Structures are given as C-alpha cells and as structure tokens.
C-alpha positions as CSV (number, residue, x, y, z in Angstrom):
1,M,-48.7,-41.9,-30.1
2,N,-45.7,-43.9,-29.1
3,Q,-44.6,-46.6,-31.6
4,D,-41.7,-48.2,-29.8
5,R,-39.2,-50.3,-31.8
6,N,-36.2,-52.0,-30.2
7,L,-33.1,-51.7,-32.3
8,V,-30.6,-53.6,-30.2
9,E,-31.4,-57.0,-31.9
10,R,-31.2,-55.6,-35.4
11,T,-28.5,-57.3,-37.6
12,G,-25.5,-55.1,-38.1
13,N,-26.5,-52.5,-35.4
14,D,-23.5,-51.1,-33.6
15,R,-25.8,-50.2,-30.8
16,H,-25.7,-46.4,-31.3
17,A,-29.5,-46.4,-31.6
18,L,-31.1,-48.4,-28.9
19,R,-34.8,-47.7,-29.6
20,C,-36.9,-45.5,-31.8
21,W,-40.5,-44.4,-31.8
22,H,-42.8,-41.8,-33.3
23,E,-44.3,-38.9,-31.4
24,W,-47.0,-36.6,-32.7
25,E,-47.1,-32.9,-31.8
26,F,-50.3,-31.0,-32.4
27,D,-50.7,-27.3,-32.7
28,G,-54.3,-26.5,-33.5
29,S,-55.0,-28.3,-36.7
30,A,-51.3,-28.7,-37.6
31,R,-49.6,-32.1,-36.8
32,R,-45.9,-32.9,-36.8
33,I,-44.5,-36.4,-36.6
34,I,-41.1,-36.7,-34.8
35,L,-38.9,-39.7,-35.1
36,C,-37.3,-40.2,-31.6
37,V,-34.1,-42.2,-31.4
38,Q,-32.7,-43.2,-28.1
39,T,-29.0,-43.7,-27.7
40,A,-26.4,-44.6,-25.1
41,L,-23.9,-42.2,-26.8
42,E,-22.6,-39.2,-24.9
43,L,-24.4,-36.3,-26.6
44,R,-22.7,-33.3,-24.8
45,P,-19.7,-32.0,-26.6
46,G,-16.7,-31.5,-24.3
47,C,-17.9,-34.3,-21.9
48,E,-15.8,-37.5,-21.5
49,G,-16.9,-40.1,-24.0
50,F,-18.3,-37.6,-26.6
51,D,-17.4,-38.8,-30.1
52,S,-18.6,-36.5,-33.0
53,R,-18.0,-39.3,-35.5
54,Q,-20.3,-41.7,-33.7
55,L,-22.9,-39.0,-33.3
56,D,-22.7,-38.3,-37.1
57,E,-23.2,-42.0,-37.8
58,L,-26.3,-42.0,-35.5
59,I,-27.7,-38.9,-37.3
60,D,-27.1,-40.6,-40.7
61,E,-28.9,-43.8,-39.5
62,A,-31.8,-41.8,-38.1
63,T,-32.0,-39.8,-41.4
64,H,-32.1,-43.1,-43.3
65,M,-34.9,-44.4,-41.0
66,M,-36.8,-41.1,-41.5
67,R,-36.6,-41.3,-45.3
68,A,-37.6,-45.0,-45.3
69,S,-40.7,-44.4,-43.2
70,A,-44.1,-44.9,-44.8
71,S,-45.3,-41.8,-42.9
72,P,-43.8,-38.4,-43.6
73,I,-41.6,-37.4,-40.7
74,D,-41.0,-33.7,-39.9
75,S,-38.0,-34.0,-37.6
76,I,-35.7,-36.2,-35.6
77,R,-35.2,-36.0,-31.9
78,I,-32.2,-37.8,-30.4
79,V,-32.6,-38.6,-26.7
80,P,-30.1,-40.0,-24.2
81,E,-30.6,-43.4,-22.6
82,R,-32.0,-43.0,-19.1
C-alpha cells in the first residue's frame, strides 16, 4: 500500500520532508506499517551538505507524524529524494 502525501505545500514546512507515505511489510501473518519520509537533505555523515541538526529536526517531525497517525506505525524509513 502506498499512501502518498505531498508535504511541500504544508504551512510552516521548512521542506526537510518532501513527501510521506505508508508501506506495509508482511511476514507470514505478521504485518508491519512503515512511515516513509522522503527528504532532499543529505543523509550521509561526512558528505558535503550533511547537517545533523537538520536531520534531527526531520526525525522529530517524522516521529510526531508517527504518533499522530490513526494507524499504529511500527517504524520510520527516511529516504533520499531521487
């Protein structure tokens, strides 16, 4: 399942999170829901443009989205913009 939500137009967004969606992983009868958050931030420490403060802010925002979700979310996946 892919439930895409564009975040660029959201009021007050500093554009760390560009889009988010839910993915489901199945292992037998077990199901895990993953909140995927796409970002334009550099995610590789040591690379030019990496900013741990901005990444921490993105993680805080994603955690807030996870806790505010009507569905229980098992984990967060942060993915780079393609």
